[in-house]
C-alpha positions, 0 to 999 in steps of 0.5 A: 500500500502506497503512502497517498492510501495509507493517509486516507486510511488514516483519515479513517482511523480519525472518524471514531476519535472525533465522534467519541471526543464529540459525544464524550462531553469531556472539558475541551471536547468541542475543540478536540474534536474540530481540531481532529475532523480539521486534520482529517479534512486536511489529509484529504488534499494531502494524500491526493497531492501526492498520489498525483506528484508521485504517480501513485494513483490506485483504484483502491485510492479512487474508491477509498478517497471519496468514500472516506471523505462521505463517511467523514462528513456523514458521521460528523453530521450525524453526531451533530444532529444528536448534539442538537446543532444542526436541523435534520433536514439539512442533513438529508439534503446533504446526505441526498445529494451525495447518494445521488451524485455517487450513483451518477457516478457509478451510471457514469462509471458503468459507461465508461465515463469519469465524472470528475469533481467540479469546481462547485463540488469542490467549493461545496466541500469546503464549505461543508468542512467549514461549516461543520467545524464551526458547528463543532465549536459550537459557533466559538469565538463568534458567540462572543460578538453575537454573530451566527456564523454557524447558521450562516456558514451551514446555509451556504454550504447547504446552497452549495450542496444543492446548486453543485447538485443540480450543476452535475445532474444538468451536465450529466443528463446525457448519462441519465437519459441513455 
């Protein structure tokens, strides 16, 4: 197994740790879980960079990288519902979009078409990560200036989630309609 794939697996291993810390109620748990999630998020960029730079792109990496991303984001969002920091309908929309685009990519792959991540999809992921970290921190430090950053961030992430999902569907309508 190459280094890029090991980094992807390490990101997966971080998931239960940030979940346990989020749910534990320990002092500074919000900060610790947010840091673990941020580290996991940053390794996503690192493994892709290493795979491309050192020609370590593998089928395992192509499969695991997006899967681990979805596990990581989904896990955090579900725990945030349990903690009462996000409404379930927002998470349902976000996860539904992920399932739809994953299905679209599977249809494309079956037809020999690779549906690459768009810039909108990358912005969506970035804003989801920012929103999740902010929600993990319970709007800290913005709570001190009475600015609902977490709310603004999650609604922006939600907008980009829906917009990028529609964009993928429109661009891939020929694959769907065949």
